[in-house]
C-alpha positions in Angstrom: 29.7 -4.8 -9.7 29.8 -1.4 -11.4 27.4 1.3 -10.3 25.4 1.2 -13.6 24.3 -2.4 -12.8 22.9 -1.5 -9.3 19.2 -1.0 -8.9 18.1 2.5 -7.7 14.9 2.7 -5.7 13.3 6.1 -4.9 11.5 6.4 -1.5 9.8 9.2 0.3 12.4 11.1 2.3 10.1 11.5 5.3 6.4 10.8 5.7 3.8 8.1 6.2 5.4 5.6 3.7 9.1 5.9 4.7 9.4 3.5 7.6 7.0 0.9 6.1 9.0 1.0 2.9 12.3 0.5 4.6 10.8 -2.3 6.7 9.5 -4.0 3.6 12.9 -3.9 1.9 14.5 -5.3 5.1 12.0 -8.1 5.3 12.9 -8.9 1.7 16.5 -9.5 2.9 18.1 -6.2 2.2 20.9 -5.1 4.5 22.0 -1.6 4.0 24.1 1.3 5.4 23.2 5.0 5.2 25.4 7.8 4.1 26.2 10.7 6.2 23.8 13.0 4.4 21.0 10.4 5.1 19.8 10.8 1.5 20.9 7.4 0.3 21.1 3.8 1.6 23.6 1.4 0.1 22.7 -2.2 -0.2 25.4 -4.4 1.3 24.1 -7.8 0.2 22.0 -6.8 -2.8 22.9 -4.6 -5.8 20.3 -2.1 -4.7 20.6 1.5 -3.5 17.8 3.6 -2.0 17.4 7.3 -2.7 15.4 9.5 -0.3 13.5 12.2 -2.1 10.2 14.2 -2.0 7.3 12.0 -2.7 6.1 14.1 -5.7 9.6 13.9 -7.2 9.5 10.1 -7.3 7.4 9.7 -10.6 9.7 12.2 -12.3 12.9 10.4 -11.2 11.4 7.1 -12.5 10.1 8.7 -15.7 13.5 10.1 -16.4 15.3 6.8 -15.7 17.2 8.3 -12.8 15.8 5.5 -10.6 14.7 2.1 -11.8 11.9 1.7 -9.2 9.9 4.0 -6.9 7.6 3.4 -4.0 5.0 6.1 -3.7 1.2 6.6 -3.1 -1.3 6.0 -5.8 -2.5 9.5 -5.2 0.9 10.9 -6.2 1.1 8.6 -9.2 -2.3 9.6 -10.5 -1.7 13.4 -9.9 1.6 13.2 -11.7 0.1 11.2 -14.6 -2.7 13.8 -15.0 -0.1 16.6 -14.8 2.0 15.0 -17.6 -1.1 14.6 -19.7 -2.0 18.3 -19.2 1.4 19.3 -20.5 1.2 17.0 -23.4 3.8 14.6 -22.0 3.1 10.8 -22.1 3.5 9.3 -18.6 5.8 6.4 -19.3 6.4 5.0 -15.8 4.6 1.7 -15.2 2.8 0.6 -12.1 4.3 -2.8 -11.1 2.3 -3.7 -8.0 0.2 -2.3 -5.2 1.5 -2.7 -1.7 -0.5 -3.4 1.5 0.3 -0.3 3.5 -0.1 3.5 3.3 -3.9 3.1 2.9 -5.7 6.5 2.9 -8.2 8.4 0.8 -8.3 11.8 -1.0 -11.5 13.4 0.3 -13.6 16.5 0.2 -13.8 18.0 3.7 -16.0 20.8 4.9 -16.0 23.1 7.9 -18.1 21.9 10.8 -21.7 23.0 10.5 -21.5 23.4 6.7 -24.2 21.5 4.7 -22.9 19.1 2.1 -25.3 17.0 0.0 -23.1 15.9 -2.9 -20.6 17.3 -5.4 -23.2 19.9 -6.5 -22.6 21.6 -3.2 -19.1 22.6 -4.5 -20.6 24.6 -7.4 -19.2 28.1 -7.4 -17.0 27.4 -4.3 -13.3 27.6 -3.7 -11.6 24.3 -2.9 -8.0 24.2 -1.6 -5.8 21.1 -2.5 -2.4 19.9 -3.3 -3.9 17.6 -5.9 -5.4 20.1 -8.4 -5.4 17.7 -11.4 -7.3 14.9 -9.6 -9.7 17.4 -8.1 -10.3 19.0 -11.5 -11.1 15.6 -13.0 -13.5 14.9 -10.2 -15.3 18.2 -10.8 -15.3 17.8 -14.5 -16.8 14.3 -14.4 -19.7 15.7 -12.2 -20.1 18.8 -14.4 -19.4 21.1 -11.4 -17.8 24.5 -11.9 -15.6 25.5 -9.0 -12.4 27.3 -8.3 -9.4 25.0 -7.5 -7.0 26.7 -5.1 -3.6 25.0 -5.3 -1.5 24.9 -2.1 1.8 23.2 -1.4 0.8 22.2 2.2 -1.3 23.1 5.3 -4.4 22.7 3.2 -6.5 22.0 6.3 -6.2 25.6 7.5 -7.3 27.2 4.2 -10.9 27.7 5.3 -9.9 29.5 8.5 -7.5 31.7 6.5 -10.3 32.6 4.2 -8.5 31.1 1.2 -11.1 28.4 0.5 -14.6 27.3 1.3 -13.7 23.5 1.2 -10.6 21.4 1.0 -9.6 18.2 -0.8 -6.9 16.5 1.1 -5.6 13.1 2.2 -7.4 11.5 5.1 -6.2 8.5 7.1 -7.6 8.6 10.6 -9.4 11.9 10.3 -7.7 13.3 13.4 -6.2 16.2 11.5 -9.6 17.2 10.1 -11.2 17.1 13.6 -8.4 19.2 15.0 -9.1 21.8 12.4 -12.9 21.7 12.8 -13.5 19.9 9.5 -15.4 16.8 8.6 -15.0 14.4 5.8 -17.8 14.7 3.2 -17.0 12.7 0.1 -14.2 10.4 -1.1 -12.5 11.5 -4.3 -10.0 8.6 -4.6 -8.7 5.6 -2.5 -5.0 5.4 -2.2 -2.2 3.2 -0.9 1.5 2.6 -1.6 2.6 1.2 -5.0 5.7 0.4 -6.9 6.4 2.0 -10.3 9.2 1.2 -12.7 11.2 3.0 -15.4 10.0 2.9 -19.0 13.6 2.5 -20.2 14.7 -1.1 -20.9 17.1 -2.3 -18.3 19.9 -4.9 -18.4 19.2 -8.6 -18.0 21.0 -8.4 -14.6 18.7 -5.6 -13.4 15.7 -7.4 -14.8 16.6 -10.5 -12.8 17.0 -8.5 -9.6 13.7 -6.6 -10.2 12.0 -10.0 -10.6 13.6 -11.3 -7.4 12.7 -8.2 -5.4 9.0 -8.2 -6.6 8.8 -11.9 -5.9 10.1 -11.4 -2.4 7.7 -8.5 -1.8 4.8 -10.6 -2.9 6.0 -13.3 -0.5 6.2 -10.8 2.4 2.8 -9.5 1.7 1.3 -13.0 1.5 2.5 -13.9 5.0 1.5 -10.7 6.7 -1.7 -12.1 8.2 -0.9 -15.7 7.4 -0.7 -18.4 10.1 0.3 -22.1 9.9 -2.2 -24.3 11.7 -1.6 -27.8 12.9 -4.3 -29.9 14.5 -5.7 -33.4 15.0 -9.2 -34.1 13.6 -11.6 -37.1 13.6 -11.8 -38.4 10.0 -15.6 -38.1 9.9 -15.3 -34.4 10.9 -12.7 -33.5 8.3 -15.0 -31.8 5.8 -16.5 -29.6 8.5 -13.1 -28.6 9.9 -11.7 -27.8 6.5 -14.5 -25.3 6.0 -13.6 -23.5 9.3 -9.9 -22.9 8.3 -9.8 -19.2 7.2 -8.5 -18.5 3.8 -6.7 -21.8 3.4 -6.0 -23.7 0.2 -5.9 -27.5 0.2 -4.6 -28.6 3.6 -2.1 -31.4 4.1 -3.8 -34.5 5.6 -1.6 -37.1 7.3 -2.6 -40.3 9.2 -1.8 -40.5 12.9 0.2 -43.4 14.0 -1.9 -45.8 16.1 -5.1 -43.7 15.7 -7.0 -44.9 12.6 -10.0 -42.7 13.3 -7.9 -39.5 13.4 -5.7 -37.5 11.1 -3.3 -34.6 11.4 -4.2 -31.5 9.4 -1.6 -28.9 8.4 -2.7 -25.7 6.6 -1.5 -22.2 5.8 -4.4 -19.8 6.5 -4.0 -16.5 4.6 -6.5 -14.7 6.8 -6.2 -13.7 10.5 -6.8 -16.5 12.9 -8.9 -15.4 15.9 -9.8 -17.1 19.1 -13.3 -17.6 17.8 -11.7 -19.6 14.9 -9.9 -21.9 17.3 -13.1 -22.3 19.4 -15.0 -23.2 16.3 -12.4 -25.8 15.3 -12.5 -27.3 18.8 -16.2 -27.4 18.8 -16.1 -29.3 15.5 -13.9 -32.0 17.1 -10.4 -30.7 16.5 -7.7 -31.2 19.2 -4.0 -30.4 19.8 -4.5 -27.1 17.8 -1.3 -25.2 17.3 -1.0 -21.8 15.5 2.4 -20.6 14.3 3.5 -17.4 12.5 4.7 -17.7 8.9 7.9 -15.7 8.3 8.5 -16.3 4.6 6.5 -17.9 1.7 7.0 -18.2 -2.0 4.0 -19.4 -4.1 
């Protein structure tokens, strides 16, 4: 297979999405080797190569058709989209699907002891951020005039350096804010990982692999919390027991040999199965309850 027919996927070189993204691709069946420079992975069993780049370069690489796909946070996608619009450039990359990791939020944070009622508290203040376009839109929509101080990093120390009164930065656990004597005041945007694709038409061969990859990713995400439950149930309690199965579709009901008053119930539960769930099922008359992990699933 020639190089032009291989999919190129851009990932964050280092950061909160890197390991989860590589794990996702591995769970989709990708076996890869990494080059000496550590900036590229070569798929050994799939025509797919992974490029490791700065996260804010990923939309550009996909926009310019250097990479066919990119995995990046919604915050970066939106900031880049607004940046393109500001420069009069149409953002042509397309969002393919949202992924179930990398969840965080872009929030306004204030120094401890500072009063914050709502966005009006930002009026006339300086706000440091690495997301100036998203913040500018947030302020514009609330008719608030404030100075946006653009920084490339270390936003959380801007108030202590006297460069800003407030900050607008990504928050996950909030521990970084606490360490810098800041507190979260208002959410500007919710974010998580997502896949974007090139606007340029690709070959049928690449289209097929993109379809297969996204189908596998969907299957991986479906089974993340899914469990396969098998149990025995009295026929007269079947309706009650079906209601207790968390997030399940139509379960498989099978007669038990030599037990006309009981059936076997098999179901895929797409929500977490807690001990309380099992206790509820047992209390409703279920027995021989077995819970198994689901490794792969295609709808």
